[in-house]
Every structure is written in structure tokens, then in C-alpha cells.
C-alpha positions, 0 to 999 in steps of 0.5 A: 711118073716113073721111078726112073725119072725121079731117080734121074732128077735126084741125080741131077739135084745131087750133082748141082747141089752136092752139099747134102747127103744122099739120104736127104734127097727123096720124093718130097724133098722141098726145093724152092725156099727150103734149100739155100743153095737152090737159087736162080743159078742152080735152077738155070743149071738144073733146067739145062741138065733136065732139058739135055737128059730128057730131051724136053723144053722147060718153058719160061712160064713153067719156071715157078714155085709150084713146079719147083716146090718138091722133087715130085712136082719137078718130076711131074713137070718133066713127065708132062713135057716128055709125053 
């Protein structure tokens, strides 16, 4: 997992959920269940942005609390799909 991928993931999250200061977003920021704005609509938007930016496909079975638990777990999912 590269820092570049994580930086881009954080940029996507900040764009979709702009209510938080830049310092809020880091590798262990909790997502599902921790951020009220991280709802189903935000997840759909984030997935679309990820698929476009990284040219990957996020399968339905990948959309779960484990993969969307933190910025790190989401970044790992993208790295796996991109390889």
C-alpha cells in the first residue's frame, strides 16, 4: 500500500464528507459507525470516485464494515483490486 493511494483516498473522503478539518483524516480514522455522514449515499459516492480514480471495480461483496472500517482498510482494498 502506497502513501500516494492513501493520500488520494483521504482526498476522496474529504471531498465527499467535507464537514471535517484536514487534520481529522489519517490512516486510522474510523469510518463505518463512527462518522454520521458516512451513510449509504456517501459510500456509493465514494465507491464511484474510487472506481474512477483508480480504474478498479469494487464488487458488492467487498462493500462491508470490515473493508470500510478505517482509511487503512479501505486503502488496502483498493491496493488489492489495483494489483
